[in-house]
Steps between C-alpha positions, in 0.01 A plus 500: 500500500576735201137609495504573872814710456354698200166547699702634798690742264169619351352546845803700603469722200142549565558586862777743405278662243215526746736658764624756247139584400405545866785745551403712196285796559185552289585678172870455536711429201561134419732583211790253456771572237517251214806268496791680339856417390819688557515706182733755349392739224806607293622792306189729482441872548371491860273773636532437876201720584687732739644719226792273420562362152752218418608425148595139448368422848408176670219418750542199730192351663528265795214359702256727338696817594746737327837389608721725303485742197801619311754408237667167487296360788621157606226242525489185707562164332194368334330837464266544202670748255279727281669687225336851487751652255336788323206501735386703802422399856284698741318436826144372451244771432266595780161651431362703789149540351330196358156359509591153366299227668232734615408628151629189320460373141254405361369843586140444596268609782540170681872580526463864613620490867705822546254760626267442794299812412231477769653764724756770440720349773574121486822491689402154626523320158821339386584464133674173558176339592392539144812411317454232237839324453395357168481838337681465162629856560757380746665283228493789251662726754765239568583494136549880525757454782275574802595299800292669770201732519268673746127408442275788608130553529353751252453865538128529538510562870677755716667224698479180282671246725825319538741403219736204483839441348544172309781303349411425136502123528242242405308385808168356605434781757595863548659404832761293305580810287510742789831676533651397840506776758385771263270757670152546376393813331195722543335626179353845523356718224475883447287698270252408240430128535344486857317821473363422151369156612352585833407854415314371193284301739427799723740375770811641654754578390378721222793736490877499577436669829269212580780265408744659749234531773448126475870416517545715809200344675625150430850566633364689803288190585811278440707707742244447777470126412883467519520687826237271660702187392832641603355593848360153540824327395704718731284422798510130417880516511481687832273235644201725551287348222250313722155531646624691802712728286192573287291587813777736614547683173761268360479301183181288442535135518419460129675677221332770288268372224700414193408709186660383176461844337665687783763222544623584146519869563671445832754286317567805284548719801740243644698499176433132436286557194632721213280761339456514126287784366331529161537870437542705185501871589794667682265705728336174614835334564588806721169454683574131565853581617338729761252228589796267568665777709184554707463137587870419501518224235727470199394481133712247316392605153262705285378292209424640150590852614496675161577828673768364731758722315349805670610392850789266416729671750245461782446138420869434516534698831224298663623167362194427285528312177327581179360189324424640152426420133737600222243697299137407574275784587201707376232228554321713767524853636726430796744326257525798269795723602781256418840522336728239346773594752290419804697191616839663402424795737391264787826314444713815493556579870787309653262295722209494254309174471352457152330168403348382172180313572226333289153495642433282201510136401652600170739764623651264759631290218717785361602710793856500362361678185312750715834595667651517147234753399601716804863485374383594153308802637822603682700502177247727345579770761873444481539256795670165485384253765739206539355148509661450841287782637179414317496144624447627853153620400399138448692329774675675792248784536205275469640259761550801733134614460387147586734466806677204338833672403697306753400178320486583128517780243879485442758232411699574820645206690260327738180608331247271335617381155211663308680550172415560129726436204392719203593435140621866467480835671182451709380860406491418126158453342647171368609369838364176631559303815701187408498351841348586840622370839307527828694415813759348267247260333459524124124570461490634141709419197405658165681227306334214696137438478502286815639800695218734395169552685202284414141591576173309464342829408713577197301246287817332366682817439856547635572795722716722283706802596 
């Protein structure tokens, strides 16, 4: 009898799982937060991520969410108490520009899946379809306090394809890492990379004017594709989408032919897919802003942008973020005219949106130090940037650029409990992440080897911060 009961339970579970699977759309997130305990982190310097700093502050986590932040926070009976005296607490770091999983370690040709360089426009490809969840780089980034990241295609093409935002959790598939309800991004690239590669083969584009002509042609085609679909959907709603309707000039009985390339670009025009543009020179950023104006879409962020300081006010006015390095430039001509104060000037306007990004499997491990370098450059010119402001470059602003700021990026009540406890001021060169929580679950603990990432590809080496 017991076997029959157990069998019935198992059949019920299988049926429930099958029903859930049938309801899920292809490519949807299957992410499920890890089990977590009610936890209170006590007596730390808390950088909330919205400009607020609390000395001797507490952070209460309940059901994987931030419940309360402040001093003397009362915790429910049975809550796990963590003494963070002398330490700092911040939101989890978010990297808006990563290639982990598509250019994973070990770095070899068999693992090189970030650039589909067969055509200057590959809007139909999705970076997520190449993400390798076993990349040891994810664990190394976690040890650096990174709890979420956007994985992008490379910059070899004018339009490289869709990006995906992931939670930095161990999983067997990218779908199980995919940030719930995060919009996809579209990777575009200005300047040297596309024209050098394709022009070098005697193909278009060979010049920057060829770059822009191709962008315009693509979005013009996408506008027509979008109009055709909108017209067909409207007539279906009106009941004229039938054979008779088609004969009398109404909607055809069948929808327009689906085109994955144009579907992506139409998603940009609809505002469902966020635009991220690899672009170094200020004049090219200005050109891309006018491209967006012509075709009525919004640019979420310019990435790399070593000349962003030249049009910082315009970026702020148009609500465009600058995802930048602290001080990396000079490696090619378009990356030449840089200054140490670039990110500071993008951050200066009241509504400026400056972000520190990595574009590197090494840099993502130390984004806190990259932000610290920006603070150091500021001191050299007589400016003092408070930690509570600088943390926004790694958290709140990054979340805004990815369209996930309603869910994460600050330690405000109701948001996902993506939290890092640092052993000291996180902008110190000596800072290390002591503990990392994702949705309230402890996923990394520097003092506990069982709470650190393990990889088959590290050949017995521990992932170290």
